DSSP file (Angstrom, degrees, kcal/mol; ACC not computed):
  #  RESIDUE AA STRUCTURE BP1 BP2  ACC     N-H-->O    O-->H-N    N-H-->O    O-->H-N    TCO  KAPPA ALPHA  PHI   PSI    X-CA   Y-CA   Z-CA
    1    1 A X              0   0    0      0, 0.0     2,-0.0     0, 0.0     0, 0.0   0.000 360.0 360.0 360.0 127.4    0.0    0.0    0.0
    2    2 A X     >  -     0   0    0      1,-0.1     4,-2.4     4,-0.0     5,-0.2  -0.258 360.0-100.3 -81.7 173.4    1.5    3.4   -1.0
    3    3 A X  H  > S+     0   0    0      1,-0.2     4,-2.6     2,-0.2     5,-0.2   0.881 120.6  54.3 -62.9 -40.4    1.5    6.5    1.1
    4    4 A X  H  > S+     0   0    0      1,-0.2     4,-2.5     2,-0.2     5,-0.2   0.944 111.5  45.0 -57.7 -49.8   -1.4    8.1   -0.8
    5    5 A X  H  > S+     0   0    0      1,-0.2     4,-2.9     2,-0.2     5,-0.2   0.904 113.1  49.7 -63.5 -43.5   -3.6    5.0   -0.1
    6    6 A X  H  X S+     0   0    0     -4,-2.4     4,-2.4     2,-0.2    -1,-0.2   0.914 111.6  49.9 -62.1 -41.8   -2.6    4.7    3.5
    7    7 A X  H  X S+     0   0    0     -4,-2.6     4,-2.3     2,-0.2    -2,-0.2   0.951 115.1  41.6 -62.0 -51.3   -3.4    8.4    4.1
    8    8 A X  H  X S+     0   0    0     -4,-2.5     4,-2.7     1,-0.2     5,-0.3   0.911 114.0  52.9 -64.2 -43.0   -6.8    8.3    2.5
    9    9 A X  H  X S+     0   0    0     -4,-2.9     4,-2.8    -5,-0.2     5,-0.2   0.915 110.5  48.4 -57.4 -44.3   -7.6    4.9    4.1
   10   10 A X  H  X S+     0   0    0     -4,-2.4     4,-2.1    -5,-0.2    -2,-0.2   0.916 112.3  48.0 -64.5 -44.4   -6.7    6.5    7.5
   11   11 A X  H  X S+     0   0    0     -4,-2.3     4,-1.4     2,-0.2    -2,-0.2   0.947 117.4  40.4 -63.1 -49.5   -8.8    9.6    7.0
   12   12 A X  H  X S+     0   0    0     -4,-2.7     4,-2.5     1,-0.2    -2,-0.2   0.906 114.0  53.8 -69.3 -41.1  -11.9    7.7    5.8
   13   13 A X  H  X S+     0   0    0     -4,-2.8     4,-1.8    -5,-0.3    -1,-0.2   0.901 107.0  51.1 -59.6 -41.9  -11.5    4.9    8.4
   14   14 A X  H  X S+     0   0    0     -4,-2.1     4,-0.5    -5,-0.2    -1,-0.2   0.862 111.4  48.4 -66.4 -35.2  -11.4    7.4   11.3
   15   15 A X  H >< S+     0   0    0     -4,-1.4     3,-1.0     1,-0.2     4,-0.3   0.928 111.7  49.4 -68.4 -44.0  -14.6    9.0   10.0
   16   16 A X  H >< S+     0   0    0     -4,-2.5     3,-1.2     1,-0.3     5,-0.3   0.768  98.6  65.7 -71.3 -25.5  -16.4    5.7    9.7
   17   17 A X  H 3< S+     0   0    0     -4,-1.8    -1,-0.3     1,-0.3    -2,-0.2   0.770  97.9  56.8 -65.9 -22.8  -15.5    4.5   13.1
   18   18 A X  T << S+     0   0    0     -3,-1.0    -1,-0.3    -4,-0.5     2,-0.2   0.615  97.1  79.8 -81.2 -12.6  -17.6    7.3   14.5
   19   19 A X  S <  S-     0   0    0     -3,-1.2     2,-1.3    -4,-0.3    -3,-0.0  -0.622  85.6-120.0 -97.2 154.7  -20.7    6.1   12.6
   20   20 A X        +     0   0    0     -2,-0.2     2,-0.3    19,-0.0    -3,-0.1  -0.709  49.2 168.1 -92.6  83.9  -23.0    3.2   13.6
   21   21 A X        -     0   0    0     -2,-1.3    18,-0.2    -5,-0.3     3,-0.1  -0.799  36.2-147.9-105.1 140.0  -22.5    1.0   10.5
   22   22 A X  S    S-     0   0    0     16,-2.2     2,-0.3    -2,-0.3    17,-0.2   0.915  79.4 -10.7 -71.8 -43.1  -23.6   -2.6   10.2
   23   23 A X  E     -A   38   0A   0     15,-1.1    15,-2.4     2,-0.0     2,-0.4  -0.992  58.6-153.2-156.5 154.8  -20.7   -3.7    7.9
   24   24 A X  E     -A   37   0A   0     -2,-0.3     2,-0.4    13,-0.2    13,-0.2  -0.996   5.3-172.1-133.0 133.0  -17.9   -2.2    5.8
   25   25 A X  E     -A   36   0A   0     11,-2.4    11,-2.6    -2,-0.4     2,-0.4  -0.963  11.6-155.5-117.9 142.2  -16.1   -3.4    2.7
   26   26 A X  E     -A   35   0A   0     -2,-0.4     2,-0.4     9,-0.2     9,-0.2  -0.963   8.2-172.5-119.8 136.4  -13.0   -1.7    1.4
   27   27 A X  E     -A   34   0A   0      7,-3.3     7,-3.0    -2,-0.4     2,-0.5  -0.993   1.2-175.3-127.2 126.6  -11.8   -1.9   -2.2
   28   28 A X  E     +A   33   0A   0     -2,-0.4     2,-0.3     5,-0.2     5,-0.2  -0.982  18.8 146.8-121.8 124.2   -8.5   -0.5   -3.4
   29   29 A X  E >   -A   32   0A   0      3,-2.5     3,-3.0    -2,-0.5    -2,-0.0  -0.858  58.6 -24.6-143.2-179.2   -7.6   -0.5   -7.1
   30   30 A X  T 3  S-     0   0    0      1,-0.3    20,-0.1    -2,-0.3    -1,-0.1   0.049 125.3 -29.9 -36.2 102.7   -5.7    1.6   -9.5
   31   31 A X  T 3  S+     0   0    0      1,-0.1    19,-2.8    18,-0.1    20,-0.4   0.687 120.9  96.3  61.4  23.1   -5.7    5.1   -8.1
   32   32 A X  E <   -AB  29  49A   0     -3,-3.0    -3,-2.5    17,-0.3     2,-0.4  -0.996  49.4-167.8-145.3 136.9   -9.1    4.6   -6.3
   33   33 A X  E     -AB  28  48A   0     15,-2.6    15,-2.2    -2,-0.3     2,-0.4  -0.993  15.8-177.2-122.1 131.2  -10.2    3.7   -2.8
   34   34 A X  E     -AB  27  47A   0     -7,-3.0    -7,-3.3    -2,-0.4     2,-0.4  -0.987  13.2-162.8-133.7 138.1  -13.8    2.8   -2.2
   35   35 A X  E     -AB  26  46A   0     11,-2.9    11,-2.7    -2,-0.4     2,-0.5  -0.954   4.8-161.1-114.0 136.4  -15.8    1.9    0.9
   36   36 A X  E     -AB  25  45A   0    -11,-2.6   -11,-2.4    -2,-0.4     2,-0.4  -0.983  14.5-170.0-117.6 120.7  -19.1    0.2    0.8
   37   37 A X  E     -AB  24  44A   0      7,-3.2     7,-3.0    -2,-0.5     2,-0.5  -0.862  13.9-148.5-113.7 142.0  -21.1    0.5    4.0
   38   38 A X  E     +AB  23  43A   0    -15,-2.4   -16,-2.2    -2,-0.4   -15,-1.1  -0.945  21.5 168.5-109.0 128.2  -24.3   -1.3    4.9
   39   39 A X  E >   - B   0  42A   0      3,-2.7     3,-1.6    -2,-0.5     2,-0.2  -0.863  61.3 -62.0-140.0 102.5  -26.7    0.6    7.2
   40   40 A X  T 3  S-     0   0    0     -2,-0.4    -1,-0.1     1,-0.3   -19,-0.0  -0.404 120.1 -10.1  59.2-122.5  -30.2   -0.8    7.6
   41   41 A X  T 3  S+     0   0    0     -2,-0.2    20,-1.9    -3,-0.1    21,-0.4   0.074 123.6  78.8 -98.5  23.2  -31.9   -0.9    4.2
   42   42 A X  E <   -BC  39  60A   0     -3,-1.6    -3,-2.7    18,-0.2     2,-0.5  -0.974  60.6-150.1-132.8 149.2  -29.3    1.2    2.4
   43   43 A X  E     -BC  38  59A   0     16,-2.8    16,-2.9    -2,-0.4     2,-0.5  -0.959  16.3-157.7-111.3 133.7  -25.8    0.7    1.0
   44   44 A X  E     -BC  37  58A   0     -7,-3.0    -7,-3.2    -2,-0.5     2,-0.5  -0.948   3.1-163.3-116.0 126.4  -23.5    3.7    1.0
   45   45 A X  E     -BC  36  57A   0     12,-3.1    12,-2.5    -2,-0.5     2,-0.5  -0.939   8.2-179.3-109.4 125.2  -20.6    3.9   -1.4
   46   46 A X  E     +BC  35  56A   0    -11,-2.7   -11,-2.9    -2,-0.5     2,-0.3  -0.988  11.3 171.4-123.4 121.4  -17.8    6.4   -0.6
   47   47 A X  E     -BC  34  55A   0      8,-2.5     8,-2.2    -2,-0.5     2,-0.3  -0.936  16.1-174.3-132.0 156.3  -15.0    6.7   -3.1
   48   48 A X  E     -BC  33  54A   0    -15,-2.2   -15,-2.6    -2,-0.3     2,-0.3  -0.989  12.1-154.7-148.1 136.2  -12.0    8.9   -3.6
   49   49 A X  E >   -B   32   0A   0      4,-1.7     3,-1.9    -2,-0.3   -17,-0.3  -0.708  31.6-110.9-113.5 163.3   -9.5    8.8   -6.5
   50   50 A X  T 3  S+     0   0    0    -19,-2.8   -18,-0.1     1,-0.3    -1,-0.1   0.791 118.0  60.5 -59.7 -30.3   -5.9    9.9   -6.9
   51   51 A X  T 3  S-     0   0    0    -20,-0.4    23,-0.5     2,-0.1    -1,-0.3   0.125 123.9-103.9 -90.3  24.6   -7.1   12.7   -9.2
   52   52 A X    <   +     0   0    0     -3,-1.9    23,-2.5     1,-0.2    22,-0.7   0.791  68.1 150.1  66.9  36.4   -9.1   14.1   -6.3
   53   53 A X  E     - D   0  73A   0     20,-0.2    -4,-1.7    21,-0.2     2,-0.4  -0.885  26.9-162.8 -99.0 128.6  -12.6   13.0   -7.3
   54   54 A X  E     -CD  48  72A   0     18,-3.1    18,-2.6    -2,-0.5     2,-0.4  -0.917   7.9-177.1-111.7 135.6  -15.0   12.3   -4.4
   55   55 A X  E     -CD  47  71A   0     -8,-2.2    -8,-2.5    -2,-0.4     2,-0.4  -0.997   8.1-178.9-137.5 132.2  -18.2   10.3   -4.8
   56   56 A X  E     +CD  46  70A   0     14,-2.9    14,-2.6    -2,-0.4     2,-0.4  -0.992  13.0 172.1-130.2 121.8  -20.9    9.5   -2.2
   57   57 A X  E     -CD  45  69A   0    -12,-2.5   -12,-3.1    -2,-0.4     2,-0.5  -0.995  19.4-157.9-138.2 138.7  -23.9    7.4   -3.3
   58   58 A X  E     -CD  44  68A   0     10,-3.0     9,-2.6    -2,-0.4    10,-1.3  -0.963  13.3-171.1-115.0 129.0  -26.7    5.8   -1.3
   59   59 A X  E     -CD  43  66A   0    -16,-2.9   -16,-2.8    -2,-0.5     2,-0.4  -0.974  26.5-124.8-123.2 133.9  -28.6    2.9   -2.8
   60   60 A X  E  >  -C   42   0A   0      5,-2.5     4,-2.2    -2,-0.4     5,-0.3  -0.646  22.6-146.0 -70.3 123.3  -31.8    1.3   -1.5
   61   61 A X  T  4 S+     0   0    0    -20,-1.9    -1,-0.1    -2,-0.4   -19,-0.1   0.762  91.9  48.1 -70.9 -23.4  -30.8   -2.4   -1.1
   62   62 A X  T  4 S+     0   0    0    -21,-0.4    -1,-0.2     1,-0.1   -20,-0.1   0.942 126.1  23.2 -80.4 -49.1  -34.2   -3.8   -2.0
   63   63 A X  T  4 S-     0   0    0      2,-0.1    -2,-0.2     1,-0.0    -1,-0.1   0.656  92.3-137.0 -90.5 -17.1  -34.9   -1.8   -5.2
   64   64 A X     <  +     0   0    0     -4,-2.2     2,-0.3     1,-0.2    -3,-0.1   0.676  53.6 147.0  63.4  19.6  -31.3   -1.1   -6.0
   65   65 A X        -     0   0    0     -5,-0.3    -5,-2.5     1,-0.0     2,-0.5  -0.618  55.8-116.6 -82.5 142.3  -32.3    2.5   -6.9
   66   66 A X  E     +D   59   0A   0     -2,-0.3    -7,-0.2    -7,-0.2     3,-0.1  -0.700  34.2 176.7 -78.4 123.8  -29.9    5.3   -6.2
   67   67 A X  E     +     0   0A   0     -9,-2.6     2,-0.3    -2,-0.5    -8,-0.2   0.591  67.1  14.0-105.8 -13.7  -31.6    7.5   -3.6
   68   68 A X  E     +D   58   0A   0    -10,-1.3   -10,-3.0     2,-0.0     2,-0.3  -0.936  63.8 173.9-158.9 137.7  -28.8   10.1   -3.1
   69   69 A X  E     +D   57   0A   0     -2,-0.3     2,-0.4   -12,-0.2   -12,-0.2  -0.990   4.2 176.0-148.0 137.8  -25.7   10.9   -5.1
   70   70 A X  E     -D   56   0A   0    -14,-2.6   -14,-2.9    -2,-0.3     2,-0.4  -0.971   3.3-179.5-143.6 127.4  -23.0   13.5   -4.8
   71   71 A X  E     +D   55   0A   0     -2,-0.4     2,-0.3   -16,-0.2   -16,-0.2  -0.992   4.8 177.5-127.4 134.2  -19.8   13.8   -6.9
   72   72 A X  E     -D   54   0A   0    -18,-2.6   -18,-3.1    -2,-0.4     2,-0.3  -0.988  13.0-150.6-136.3 146.7  -17.3   16.6   -6.4
   73   73 A X  E    S+D   53   0A   0     -2,-0.3   -20,-0.2   -20,-0.2   -21,-0.1  -0.824  72.9  32.8-116.2 154.9  -14.0   17.1   -8.2
   74   74 A X  S    S+     0   0    0    -22,-0.7     2,-0.5   -23,-0.5   -21,-0.2   0.767  75.5 160.9  76.1  26.0  -10.8   18.8   -7.0
   75   75 A X        -     0   0    0    -23,-2.5    -1,-0.2    -3,-0.3     2,-0.2  -0.694  32.6-140.5 -86.7 124.2  -11.3   17.7   -3.4
   76   76 A X    >>  -     0   0    0     -2,-0.5     3,-2.4     1,-0.1     4,-0.6  -0.554  23.9-113.3 -79.2 148.3   -8.2   17.7   -1.2
   77   77 A X  G >4 S+     0   0    0      1,-0.3     3,-1.3    -2,-0.2     4,-0.4   0.837 116.2  57.8 -51.2 -37.7   -7.7   14.8    1.2
   78   78 A X  G 34 S+     0   0    0      1,-0.3     4,-0.4     2,-0.2    -1,-0.3   0.640 100.2  59.6 -71.3 -11.4   -8.2   17.0    4.2
   79   79 A X  G <> S+     0   0    0     -3,-2.4     4,-2.1     1,-0.2    -1,-0.3   0.612  83.3  84.7 -85.6 -15.0  -11.6   18.1    2.9
   80   80 A X  H <X S+     0   0    0     -3,-1.3     4,-3.0    -4,-0.6     5,-0.3   0.895  83.6  55.4 -57.0 -44.6  -12.9   14.5    3.0
   81   81 A X  H  > S+     0   0    0     -4,-0.4     4,-2.4     1,-0.2    -1,-0.2   0.925 110.1  45.3 -56.4 -47.9  -13.9   14.5    6.6
   82   82 A X  H  > S+     0   0    0     -4,-0.4     4,-2.3     1,-0.2    -1,-0.2   0.888 114.9  47.8 -63.3 -41.2  -16.2   17.5    6.1
   83   83 A X  H  X S+     0   0    0     -4,-2.1     4,-2.5     2,-0.2    -2,-0.2   0.918 113.1  46.4 -68.5 -43.7  -17.7   16.2    2.9
   84   84 A X  H  X S+     0   0    0     -4,-3.0     4,-2.7     2,-0.2     5,-0.2   0.933 114.6  47.7 -64.4 -45.3  -18.5   12.7    4.3
   85   85 A X  H  X S+     0   0    0     -4,-2.4     4,-2.5    -5,-0.3     5,-0.2   0.920 111.7  50.9 -61.1 -42.9  -19.9   14.2    7.5
   86   86 A X  H  X S+     0   0    0     -4,-2.3     4,-2.2    -5,-0.2    -2,-0.2   0.927 113.3  44.6 -59.6 -46.4  -22.0   16.7    5.5
   87   87 A X  H  X S+     0   0    0     -4,-2.5     4,-2.3     2,-0.2     5,-0.2   0.883 112.2  51.7 -68.7 -37.6  -23.4   13.9    3.2
   88   88 A X  H  X S+     0   0    0     -4,-2.7     4,-2.0     2,-0.2    -2,-0.2   0.921 111.9  46.7 -64.0 -43.0  -24.1   11.6    6.2
   89   89 A X  H  X S+     0   0    0     -4,-2.5     4,-2.9    -5,-0.2     5,-0.3   0.913 110.4  54.5 -63.6 -41.3  -26.0   14.3    8.0
   90   90 A X  H  X S+     0   0    0     -4,-2.2     4,-2.6     1,-0.2     5,-0.3   0.911 111.2  42.6 -60.5 -44.1  -27.9   15.1    4.8
   91   91 A X  H  X S+     0   0    0     -4,-2.3     4,-1.3     2,-0.2     5,-0.4   0.829 114.2  52.6 -75.0 -28.1  -29.1   11.5    4.4
   92   92 A X  H  < S+     0   0    0     -4,-2.0    -2,-0.2    -5,-0.2    -1,-0.2   0.934 116.9  38.1 -68.1 -45.1  -29.9   11.2    8.1
   93   93 A X  H  < S+     0   0    0     -4,-2.9    -2,-0.2     1,-0.2    -3,-0.2   0.879 123.6  38.7 -75.7 -39.5  -32.0   14.3    8.0
   94   94 A X  H  < S-     0   0    0     -4,-2.6    -1,-0.2    -5,-0.3    -3,-0.2   0.687  88.5-153.9 -85.9 -17.8  -33.7   13.9    4.7
   95   95 A X     <  +     0   0    0     -4,-1.3    -3,-0.1    -5,-0.3    -4,-0.1   0.926  20.1 176.3  45.2  63.3  -34.1   10.1    5.0
   96   96 A X        +     0   0    0     -5,-0.4     2,-0.2     2,-0.0    -1,-0.1   0.493  61.0  66.3 -76.0   0.5  -34.1    9.3    1.3
   97   97 A X              0   0    0     -6,-0.3   -55,-0.1   -38,-0.0   -37,-0.0  -0.675 360.0 360.0-115.6 170.6  -34.3    5.6    2.2
   98   98 A X              0   0    0    -57,-0.2   -56,-0.1    -2,-0.2    -2,-0.0   0.505 360.0 360.0 -74.0 360.0  -37.0    3.5    3.8
């Protein structure tokens, strides 16, 4: 694992430990790190790429429909915490899932 991956993994892992998540899968491939989280009836995908693209998506596990999606470009690693927290609060407050 290179320094970039370790750094991003550490940032995202520390954020996710604060959340009450049922299960977490981590995928690392060419210049991209992705976490898939299960929380009740929703799956949450959080990914970040070496070229600073951040993607947050919520999928209803029964219908497999995307119920929330946010993609941003030019995101610095230190901005990830704020973005993930903002999106988690948004889905908690808006409850786009069952």
